[in-house]
C-alpha positions as a Markdown table, in Angstrom:
| # | Residue | x | y | z |
|---|---|---|---|---|
| 1 | Met | 31.9 | -21.3 | 31.1 |
| 2 | Pro | 31.4 | -23.7 | 34.1 |
| 3 | His | 27.9 | -25.0 | 34.1 |
| 4 | Ser | 25.7 | -25.8 | 37.1 |
| 5 | Gly | 22.5 | -26.8 | 35.2 |
| 6 | Arg | 21.2 | -23.4 | 34.1 |
| 7 | Ala | 21.8 | -22.2 | 30.6 |
| 8 | Pro | 23.8 | -18.9 | 30.4 |
| 9 | Glu | 22.2 | -15.8 | 29.0 |
| 10 | Ile | 23.5 | -12.4 | 27.9 |
| 11 | Leu | 23.4 | -9.9 | 30.7 |
| 12 | Thr | 24.2 | -6.2 | 30.9 |
| 13 | Lys | 26.4 | -4.8 | 33.6 |
| 14 | Arg | 23.4 | -2.8 | 35.0 |
| 15 | Ser | 21.5 | -6.1 | 35.5 |
| 16 | Leu | 24.6 | -7.7 | 37.1 |
| 17 | Val | 24.9 | -4.9 | 39.6 |
| 18 | Ala | 21.2 | -5.3 | 40.6 |
| 19 | Val | 21.7 | -9.1 | 41.2 |
| 20 | Ser | 25.0 | -8.6 | 43.0 |
| 21 | His | 23.4 | -6.1 | 45.4 |
| 22 | Ala | 20.5 | -8.5 | 46.0 |
| 23 | Ile | 22.9 | -11.3 | 47.0 |
| 24 | Glu | 24.9 | -8.9 | 49.2 |
| 25 | Ser | 21.8 | -7.7 | 50.9 |
| 26 | Ala | 20.8 | -11.3 | 51.6 |
| 27 | Ala | 24.3 | -11.9 | 53.1 |
| 28 | Leu | 23.7 | -9.0 | 55.4 |
| 29 | Ala | 20.3 | -10.1 | 56.6 |
| 30 | Thr | 20.1 | -11.1 | 60.3 |
| 31 | Thr | 19.3 | -14.8 | 60.4 |
| 32 | Glu | 20.1 | -17.9 | 62.3 |
| 33 | Asp | 21.1 | -20.2 | 59.4 |
| 34 | Gly | 24.9 | -19.5 | 59.6 |
| 35 | Pro | 27.7 | -19.9 | 59.1 |
| 36 | Leu | 27.9 | -18.0 | 55.8 |
| 37 | Val | 30.6 | -18.1 | 53.1 |
| 38 | Leu | 30.7 | -15.3 | 50.5 |
| 39 | Val | 33.0 | -15.4 | 47.5 |
| 40 | Ala | 33.2 | -12.5 | 45.0 |
| 41 | Leu | 35.3 | -11.9 | 41.9 |
| 42 | Phe | 35.5 | -8.2 | 41.0 |
| 43 | Gln | 37.8 | -8.1 | 37.9 |
| 44 | Arg | 39.5 | -4.9 | 39.0 |
| 45 | Met | 40.0 | -3.1 | 42.3 |
| 46 | Pro | 38.0 | 0.1 | 41.6 |
| 47 | Tyr | 34.9 | -2.1 | 41.3 |
| 48 | Phe | 35.5 | -3.5 | 44.8 |
| 49 | Asp | 36.3 | -0.1 | 46.2 |
| 50 | Arg | 32.8 | 1.0 | 45.4 |
| 51 | Glu | 31.4 | -1.8 | 47.5 |
| 52 | Arg | 34.0 | -1.8 | 50.2 |
| 53 | Ala | 31.6 | -0.7 | 53.0 |
| 54 | Val | 29.2 | -3.5 | 52.3 |
| 55 | Tyr | 31.9 | -6.1 | 52.4 |
| 56 | Glu | 33.2 | -4.7 | 55.6 |
| 57 | Gln | 29.8 | -5.2 | 57.1 |
| 58 | Ile | 29.5 | -8.7 | 55.7 |
| 59 | Ala | 32.9 | -9.7 | 57.1 |
| 60 | Ala | 32.1 | -8.2 | 60.5 |
| 61 | Ser | 29.0 | -10.4 | 60.7 |
| 62 | Gly | 31.3 | -13.4 | 61.1 |
| 63 | Ala | 31.0 | -14.6 | 57.4 |
| 64 | Val | 33.9 | -16.1 | 55.6 |
| 65 | Thr | 34.5 | -13.5 | 52.9 |
| 66 | Val | 36.8 | -14.0 | 49.9 |
| 67 | Val | 37.4 | -11.3 | 47.3 |
| 68 | Gly | 39.4 | -11.8 | 44.1 |
| 69 | Val | 40.7 | -9.1 | 41.8 |
| 70 | Val | 43.1 | -9.2 | 38.8 |
| 71 | Gly | 46.7 | -8.2 | 39.4 |
| 72 | Gln | 48.6 | -7.9 | 42.6 |
| 73 | Arg | 47.2 | -9.3 | 45.8 |
| 74 | Pro | 44.6 | -6.7 | 47.0 |
| 75 | Thr | 45.8 | -4.7 | 50.0 |
| 76 | Gly | 44.0 | -2.5 | 52.5 |
| 77 | Leu | 40.9 | -4.8 | 52.6 |
| 78 | Pro | 38.5 | -4.6 | 55.5 |
| 79 | Ala | 39.2 | -6.8 | 58.5 |
| 80 | Gly | 38.1 | -10.3 | 57.9 |
| 81 | Val | 38.1 | -10.1 | 54.1 |
| 82 | His | 40.5 | -12.5 | 52.4 |
| 83 | Gly | 42.0 | -11.1 | 49.2 |
| 84 | Val | 43.1 | -13.3 | 46.3 |
| 85 | Ala | 45.1 | -12.2 | 43.3 |
| 86 | Leu | 44.0 | -13.4 | 39.9 |
| 87 | Glu | 46.4 | -13.6 | 36.9 |
| 88 | Glu | 45.5 | -11.7 | 33.7 |
| 89 | Thr | 45.8 | -14.9 | 31.7 |
| 90 | Glu | 43.4 | -17.2 | 33.7 |
| 91 | Asp | 39.7 | -17.6 | 33.0 |
| 92 | Leu | 38.8 | -16.2 | 36.4 |
| 93 | Ala | 40.1 | -12.8 | 35.3 |
| 94 | Arg | 37.1 | -12.4 | 33.0 |
| 95 | Glu | 34.7 | -13.5 | 35.6 |
| 96 | Trp | 32.3 | -11.5 | 37.7 |
| 97 | Ser | 30.9 | -13.7 | 40.4 |
| 98 | Val | 29.1 | -13.3 | 43.7 |
| 99 | Val | 28.2 | -16.5 | 45.6 |
| 100 | Ala | 26.6 | -16.7 | 49.1 |
| 101 | Leu | 26.1 | -20.0 | 50.9 |
| 102 | Thr | 24.8 | -21.1 | 54.3 |
| 103 | Pro | 23.4 | -24.5 | 55.4 |
| 104 | Arg | 19.9 | -23.1 | 54.6 |
| 105 | Phe | 20.4 | -20.5 | 51.9 |
| 106 | Gly | 22.2 | -20.1 | 48.6 |
| 107 | Ala | 22.5 | -17.5 | 45.9 |
| 108 | Ala | 24.9 | -17.3 | 43.0 |
| 109 | Leu | 25.8 | -15.0 | 40.1 |
| 110 | Val | 28.4 | -16.2 | 37.6 |
| 111 | Ala | 29.2 | -14.0 | 34.5 |
| 112 | Tyr | 31.9 | -13.9 | 32.0 |
| 113 | Asp | 33.0 | -10.7 | 30.2 |
| 114 | Arg | 32.1 | -10.7 | 26.5 |
| 115 | Ala | 34.2 | -7.6 | 25.8 |
| 116 | Glu | 31.1 | -6.2 | 24.0 |
| 117 | Val | 28.5 | -3.5 | 24.7 |
| 118 | Glu | 25.0 | -2.5 | 23.9 |
| 119 | Pro | 23.7 | 1.0 | 23.7 |
| 120 | Ala | 23.2 | 2.4 | 27.2 |
| 121 | Ala | 23.3 | 5.5 | 29.3 |
| 122 | Thr | 27.1 | 4.9 | 30.0 |
| 123 | Leu | 29.8 | 2.8 | 28.4 |
| 124 | Glu | 30.1 | 0.8 | 31.7 |
| 125 | Ser | 26.4 | 0.1 | 32.1 |
| 126 | Gly | 26.1 | -1.3 | 28.6 |
| 127 | Arg | 28.9 | -3.9 | 29.0 |
| 128 | Leu | 27.7 | -7.4 | 28.1 |
| 129 | Phe | 28.4 | -10.7 | 29.9 |
| 130 | Asp | 27.5 | -14.3 | 29.4 |
| 131 | Gly | 26.1 | -15.4 | 32.8 |
| 132 | Arg | 23.5 | -17.0 | 35.0 |
| 133 | Trp | 22.1 | -16.3 | 38.4 |
| 134 | Gly | 19.8 | -17.9 | 40.9 |
| 135 | Phe | 18.7 | -18.1 | 44.5 |
| 136 | Arg | 19.0 | -21.9 | 45.0 |
| 137 | Arg | 21.3 | -23.4 | 47.5 |
| 138 | Asp | 22.4 | -26.4 | 45.4 |
| 139 | Glu | 23.6 | -24.1 | 42.6 |
| 140 | Ala | 25.4 | -21.9 | 45.1 |
| 141 | Leu | 27.0 | -25.1 | 46.6 |
| 142 | His | 28.3 | -26.1 | 43.2 |
| 143 | Glu | 29.8 | -22.6 | 42.6 |
| 144 | Val | 31.5 | -22.5 | 46.1 |
| 145 | Leu | 33.0 | -25.9 | 45.4 |
| 146 | Arg | 34.3 | -24.7 | 42.0 |
| 147 | Leu | 35.8 | -21.5 | 43.4 |
| 148 | Arg | 37.2 | -23.3 | 46.4 |
| 149 | Asp | 39.1 | -25.7 | 44.2 |
| 150 | Arg | 40.4 | -22.8 | 42.0 |
| 151 | Leu | 41.4 | -20.6 | 44.8 |
| 152 | Ala | 42.4 | -23.0 | 47.6 |
| 153 | Asp | 46.1 | -22.7 | 47.2 |
| 154 | Arg | 45.8 | -18.9 | 47.3 |
| 155 | Leu | 43.8 | -18.7 | 50.6 |
| 156 | Pro | 45.3 | -18.8 | 54.1 |
| 157 | Gly | 44.7 | -22.1 | 56.0 |
| 158 | Ala | 42.1 | -20.5 | 58.3 |
| 159 | Ala | 40.0 | -19.3 | 55.5 |
| 160 | Arg | 40.1 | -22.7 | 53.7 |
| 161 | Ala | 39.1 | -24.4 | 56.9 |
| 162 | Ala | 36.2 | -22.0 | 57.4 |
| 163 | Val | 35.0 | -22.6 | 53.8 |
| 164 | Asp | 35.3 | -26.4 | 54.2 |
| 165 | Asp | 33.3 | -26.2 | 57.5 |
| 166 | Val | 30.4 | -24.5 | 55.7 |
| 167 | Leu | 30.5 | -27.0 | 52.8 |
| 168 | Ala | 30.4 | -29.9 | 55.3 |
| 169 | Arg | 27.3 | -28.5 | 57.0 |
| 170 | Val | 25.5 | -27.8 | 53.7 |
| 171 | Arg | 26.0 | -31.4 | 52.6 |
| 172 | Asp | 24.4 | -32.7 | 55.7 |
| 173 | Leu | 21.1 | -30.8 | 55.2 |
| 174 | Pro | 18.5 | -31.0 | 52.5 |
| 175 | Ala | 17.7 | -27.9 | 50.4 |
| 176 | Thr | 15.0 | -25.6 | 51.7 |
| 177 | Pro | 11.5 | -26.2 | 50.1 |
| 178 | Gly | 10.0 | -23.3 | 48.1 |
| 179 | Glu | 13.2 | -22.0 | 46.6 |
| 180 | Ala | 11.8 | -22.2 | 43.1 |
| 181 | Arg | 8.8 | -20.1 | 44.0 |
| 182 | Gly | 10.9 | -17.3 | 45.6 |
| 183 | Glu | 13.3 | -17.3 | 42.7 |
| 184 | Ala | 10.4 | -17.1 | 40.1 |
| 185 | Ala | 9.2 | -13.9 | 41.8 |
| 186 | Leu | 12.7 | -12.4 | 41.8 |
| 187 | Arg | 13.2 | -13.2 | 38.1 |
| 188 | Leu | 9.9 | -11.5 | 37.3 |
| 189 | Met | 10.9 | -8.3 | 39.2 |
| 190 | Phe | 14.4 | -8.2 | 37.7 |
| 191 | Ser | 13.0 | -8.8 | 34.2 |
| 192 | Arg | 10.5 | -5.9 | 34.5 |
| 193 | Ala | 13.1 | -3.6 | 36.0 |
| 194 | Gly | 15.5 | -4.3 | 33.1 |
| 195 | Arg | 12.9 | -3.7 | 30.5 |
| 196 | Ala | 11.9 | -0.4 | 32.1 |
| 197 | Ala | 15.5 | 0.8 | 32.3 |
| 198 | Arg | 16.1 | -0.1 | 28.6 |
| 199 | Ala | 12.9 | 1.7 | 27.6 |
| 200 | Arg | 14.0 | 4.8 | 29.5 |
| 201 | Trp | 17.3 | 4.9 | 27.6 |
| 202 | Thr | 15.6 | 4.2 | 24.3 |
| 203 | Val | 13.3 | 7.2 | 24.5 |
| 204 | Gly | 16.2 | 9.4 | 25.8 |
| 205 | Ser | 14.8 | 10.0 | 29.3 |
| 206 | Gly | 17.9 | 8.5 | 31.1 |
| 207 | Pro | 20.7 | 10.5 | 32.6 |
| 208 | Gly | 21.9 | 13.5 | 30.6 |
| 209 | Asp | 24.5 | 11.8 | 28.5 |
| 210 | Arg | 23.3 | 13.3 | 25.2 |
| 211 | Ser | 24.8 | 16.6 | 24.5 |
| 212 | Arg | 23.1 | 19.7 | 23.3 |
| 213 | Gly | 24.9 | 19.3 | 20.0 |
| 214 | Thr | 23.2 | 17.6 | 17.0 |
| 215 | Gly | 24.4 | 15.4 | 14.2 |
| 216 | Ala | 23.1 | 13.6 | 11.2 |
| 217 | Gly | 23.5 | 10.3 | 12.9 |
| 218 | Ala | 20.9 | 11.2 | 15.5 |
| 219 | Ala | 18.1 | 10.5 | 13.0 |
| 220 | Glu | 19.6 | 7.2 | 12.1 |
| 221 | Gly | 19.8 | 5.6 | 15.5 |
| 222 | Val | 23.3 | 7.0 | 16.4 |
| 223 | Ala | 23.5 | 9.3 | 19.5 |
| 224 | Pro | 24.2 | 13.0 | 18.7 |
| 225 | Leu | 27.5 | 14.6 | 19.4 |
| 226 | Leu | 28.8 | 14.8 | 22.9 |
| 227 | Asp | 30.8 | 17.7 | 24.4 |
| 228 | Glu | 33.7 | 16.9 | 26.6 |
| 229 | Ser | 31.7 | 16.9 | 29.8 |
| 230 | Gly | 29.2 | 14.5 | 28.2 |
| 231 | Met | 32.1 | 12.3 | 27.1 |
| 232 | Arg | 33.4 | 12.1 | 30.7 |
| 233 | Arg | 29.9 | 11.1 | 31.9 |
| 234 | Trp | 29.5 | 8.5 | 29.3 |
| 235 | Thr | 32.9 | 6.9 | 29.5 |
| 236 | Gly | 32.8 | 6.8 | 33.3 |
| 237 | Ala | 35.5 | 9.3 | 34.0 |
| 238 | Asp | 33.1 | 11.0 | 36.5 |
| 239 | Gly | 32.1 | 7.6 | 38.0 |
| 240 | Ile | 33.3 | 4.1 | 38.6 |
| 241 | Thr | 35.3 | 2.5 | 35.8 |
| 242 | Ala | 38.5 | 0.6 | 35.6 |
| 243 | Ser | 41.4 | 0.0 | 33.2 |
| 244 | Gly | 42.0 | -3.4 | 31.8 |
| 245 | Thr | 38.5 | -4.5 | 30.9 |
| 246 | Leu | 36.7 | -3.4 | 27.8 |
| 247 | Pro | 38.9 | -2.4 | 24.8 |
| 248 | Val | 37.8 | 0.7 | 23.1 |
| 249 | Ala | 38.9 | 2.0 | 19.7 |
| 250 | Leu | 39.6 | 5.8 | 19.4 |
| 251 | Ile | 39.7 | 7.7 | 16.2 |
| 252 | Gly | 40.8 | 11.3 | 16.5 |
| 253 | Val | 39.8 | 13.4 | 13.5 |
| 254 | Arg | 40.7 | 16.9 | 12.2 |
| 255 | Val | 38.8 | 18.5 | 9.3 |
| 256 | Asp | 40.1 | 21.7 | 7.8 |
| 257 | Glu | 39.2 | 23.7 | 4.8 |
| 258 | Pro | 42.1 | 24.0 | 2.3 |
| 259 | Ala | 44.2 | 27.2 | 2.3 |
| 260 | Gly | 42.6 | 29.9 | 0.3 |
| 261 | Ala | 39.1 | 28.5 | 0.5 |
| 262 | Pro | 36.4 | 31.1 | -0.2 |
| 263 | Glu | 34.7 | 32.7 | 2.7 |
| 264 | Arg | 31.3 | 31.2 | 3.6 |
| 265 | Phe | 28.3 | 33.6 | 3.2 |
| 266 | Gly | 26.5 | 34.3 | 6.4 |
| 267 | Arg | 25.7 | 32.3 | 9.5 |
| 268 | Arg | 23.2 | 30.1 | 7.9 |
| 269 | Ser | 25.7 | 28.9 | 5.3 |
| 270 | Ala | 28.4 | 28.3 | 7.9 |
| 271 | Ala | 25.9 | 26.3 | 10.0 |
| 272 | Arg | 24.9 | 24.2 | 7.1 |
| 273 | Glu | 28.5 | 23.5 | 6.2 |
| 274 | Ala | 29.3 | 22.5 | 9.8 |
| 275 | Gln | 26.3 | 20.2 | 9.8 |
| 276 | Ala | 27.4 | 18.6 | 6.6 |
| 277 | Val | 30.8 | 17.9 | 8.1 |
| 278 | Ile | 29.3 | 16.5 | 11.3 |
| 279 | Gly | 27.1 | 14.2 | 9.2 |
| 280 | Ala | 30.1 | 12.9 | 7.3 |
| 281 | Val | 32.2 | 12.4 | 10.4 |
| 282 | Thr | 29.4 | 10.5 | 12.2 |
| 283 | Ala | 28.2 | 8.5 | 9.1 |
| 284 | Pro | 30.2 | 5.3 | 9.9 |
| 285 | Leu | 29.1 | 5.1 | 13.5 |
| 286 | Arg | 27.1 | 2.2 | 15.1 |
| 287 | Pro | 24.4 | 2.9 | 17.8 |
| 288 | Val | 26.9 | 1.8 | 20.5 |
| 289 | Asp | 29.5 | 4.4 | 19.3 |
| 290 | Arg | 29.9 | 8.0 | 20.3 |
| 291 | Ala | 31.3 | 11.1 | 18.7 |
| 292 | Val | 32.7 | 14.0 | 20.6 |
| 293 | Arg | 33.3 | 17.5 | 19.3 |
| 294 | Leu | 36.5 | 18.8 | 20.8 |
| 295 | Ser | 36.8 | 22.0 | 18.8 |
| 296 | Asp | 35.5 | 23.5 | 15.6 |
| 297 | Gln | 37.8 | 21.3 | 13.6 |
| 298 | Glu | 38.5 | 18.3 | 15.9 |
| 299 | Tyr | 36.4 | 15.3 | 16.7 |
| 300 | Leu | 36.9 | 12.1 | 18.7 |
| 301 | Leu | 35.1 | 8.9 | 17.8 |
| 302 | Ile | 34.7 | 6.3 | 20.5 |
| 303 | Leu | 34.1 | 2.8 | 19.2 |
| 304 | Pro | 33.8 | 0.1 | 21.9 |
| 305 | Ala | 35.0 | -3.5 | 21.2 |
| 306 | Leu | 36.5 | -2.7 | 17.9 |
| 307 | Thr | 39.9 | -4.0 | 16.7 |
| 308 | Glu | 42.6 | -1.7 | 15.4 |
| 309 | Glu | 42.1 | -3.0 | 11.8 |
| 310 | Gln | 38.3 | -2.4 | 12.1 |
| 311 | Ala | 39.0 | 1.1 | 13.4 |
| 312 | Val | 41.3 | 1.8 | 10.5 |
| 313 | Thr | 38.5 | 0.7 | 8.2 |
| 314 | Val | 36.1 | 3.2 | 9.8 |
| 315 | Ala | 38.7 | 5.9 | 9.4 |
| 316 | Gly | 38.8 | 5.1 | 5.7 |
| 317 | Gln | 35.1 | 5.3 | 5.5 |
| 318 | Leu | 35.2 | 8.7 | 7.3 |
| 319 | His | 37.7 | 10.0 | 4.7 |
| 320 | Glu | 35.4 | 8.9 | 1.9 |
| 321 | Ala | 32.4 | 10.5 | 3.5 |
| 322 | Val | 34.1 | 13.9 | 4.0 |
| 323 | Gly | 35.7 | 13.7 | 0.6 |
| 324 | Gly | 32.2 | 13.2 | -0.9 |
| 325 | Leu | 31.2 | 16.7 | 0.3 |
| 326 | Ala | 33.3 | 18.2 | -2.6 |
| 327 | Arg | 30.8 | 16.6 | -5.0 |
| 328 | Ser | 27.7 | 18.0 | -3.1 |
| 329 | Tyr | 26.9 | 20.8 | -0.7 |
| 330 | Pro | 29.1 | 22.5 | 0.6 |
| 331 | Phe | 31.3 | 21.8 | -2.5 |
| 332 | Val | 34.6 | 22.1 | -0.6 |
| 333 | Ala | 37.5 | 19.6 | -0.7 |
| 334 | Phe | 38.2 | 19.4 | 3.1 |
| 335 | Ala | 41.6 | 18.2 | 4.4 |
| 336 | Val | 41.1 | 15.2 | 6.8 |
| 337 | His | 43.7 | 13.7 | 9.1 |
| 338 | Ala | 43.0 | 11.0 | 11.7 |
| 339 | Ala | 44.8 | 9.0 | 14.4 |
| 340 | Val | 43.7 | 5.5 | 15.5 |
| 341 | Thr | 44.4 | 3.5 | 18.6 |
| 342 | Val | 42.8 | 0.7 | 20.7 |
| 343 | Thr | 43.0 | 1.0 | 24.5 |
| 344 | Ala | 41.8 | -0.4 | 27.7 |
| 345 | Arg | 43.0 | 2.6 | 29.7 |
| 346 | Arg | 40.6 | 4.6 | 31.8 |
| 347 | Pro | 40.3 | 7.5 | 31.6 |
| 348 | Leu | 40.7 | 7.3 | 27.8 |
| 349 | Pro | 44.0 | 8.8 | 26.5 |
| 350 | Val | 42.3 | 11.7 | 24.7 |
| 351 | Ala | 45.3 | 14.0 | 24.9 |
| 352 | Asp | 47.5 | 11.4 | 23.3 |
| 353 | Val | 45.1 | 11.0 | 20.4 |
| 354 | Arg | 44.8 | 14.7 | 19.9 |
| 355 | His | 48.6 | 15.0 | 19.9 |
| 356 | Ala | 48.8 | 12.3 | 17.2 |
| 357 | Val | 46.2 | 14.0 | 15.1 |
| 358 | Gly | 48.2 | 17.2 | 15.2 |
| 359 | Trp | 51.3 | 15.2 | 14.1 |
| 360 | Ala | 49.4 | 13.6 | 11.3 |
| 361 | Ala | 48.2 | 17.0 | 10.0 |
| 362 | Arg | 51.8 | 18.5 | 10.1 |
| 363 | Glu | 53.3 | 15.4 | 8.4 |
| 364 | Gly | 50.5 | 15.0 | 5.8 |
| 365 | Val | 49.6 | 11.5 | 7.0 |
| 366 | Pro | 45.9 | 10.6 | 6.3 |
| 367 | Val | 45.7 | 8.0 | 9.1 |
| 368 | Ala | 48.3 | 7.6 | 11.9 |
| 369 | Arg | 48.3 | 4.5 | 14.1 |
| 370 | Leu | 49.3 | 4.9 | 17.7 |
| 371 | Ala | 51.1 | 2.3 | 19.7 |
| 372 | Pro | 48.5 | 0.2 | 21.6 |
| 373 | Glu | 47.7 | 1.4 | 25.2 |
| 374 | Thr | 50.5 | 3.9 | 25.6 |
| 375 | Ala | 49.7 | 5.9 | 22.5 |
| 376 | Glu | 53.2 | 7.3 | 22.4 |
| 377 | Ala | 54.4 | 6.7 | 18.9 |
| 378 | Pro | 52.4 | 7.8 | 15.9 |
| 379 | Val | 53.1 | 5.7 | 12.8 |
| 380 | Gly | 52.0 | 6.6 | 9.3 |
């Protein structure tokens, strides 16, 4: 990643949101140190839509405001906001950046998507980035120069001239004394807030993303089963998320007793049997993964940042774990069928995966692979 003198660190999305909002608030502050240039790269349009009102206010203040998103040139932007289209294949498509610069002030956040996650209250908030941030004018100047060079041919002439005017004024003035002291205080506050948020999630006192269901994995550091509403909360279907960023492997699973299996004896026996199946289904999961119970026989495993081959390996481990139940309690040889895909679509294509699992059960296929993204063609 481009370097302005500060070593990059691993940052979560929740920490990037906090820093971004701090820079945007600084851009909105009433001061006499203008003119201001603000450049922000949002990856996908839904992320900008969440902040649209803030950027409308920034642009209305007379700032030169540039917003980049991946795909087609963004339309319907607030007056005064200059939109730039980023290609899927360029490095800037992975970048989340917010840079503000005036002759007397500067702040910059530059982060690159690792396509990885850590355990968090939601899939989005746990996304990981390589990045750096600071509230120093010289670093912000470096980043505006970099982005100006990368985006210049995609900006209208008036916007380029306005950016160049700010750059010329910044070069003529020395940096403001005391920047390091103010930044040190900000870093302490952000660090403590981040530790507090992580601690709340660790002890389970965050948002209600854990379902009322239970699973063997819960005692081993893996979150218990989600129901469908819990899945929507965790994957962001009820909040802000966007297609095209983090790849997620999905494994649909169906577990059936064989035809003619003896009846279970009593509720306690049936509950213990169900618990044994849940334990086997969730056994291969990592702490960042989630399992969803869709029906008495159907489950969905959500495994962020896994390749298709890795997901197929997990499906094989799941088959072994369920098969092992025939050698221990409940001593039943269950029939297991699964379907695997990797997708960057949001919401997740749950219905497609369930359809593929049904096809696998009818055709007697242990693990069906779905076509990437579209999930239209099960393949044995």
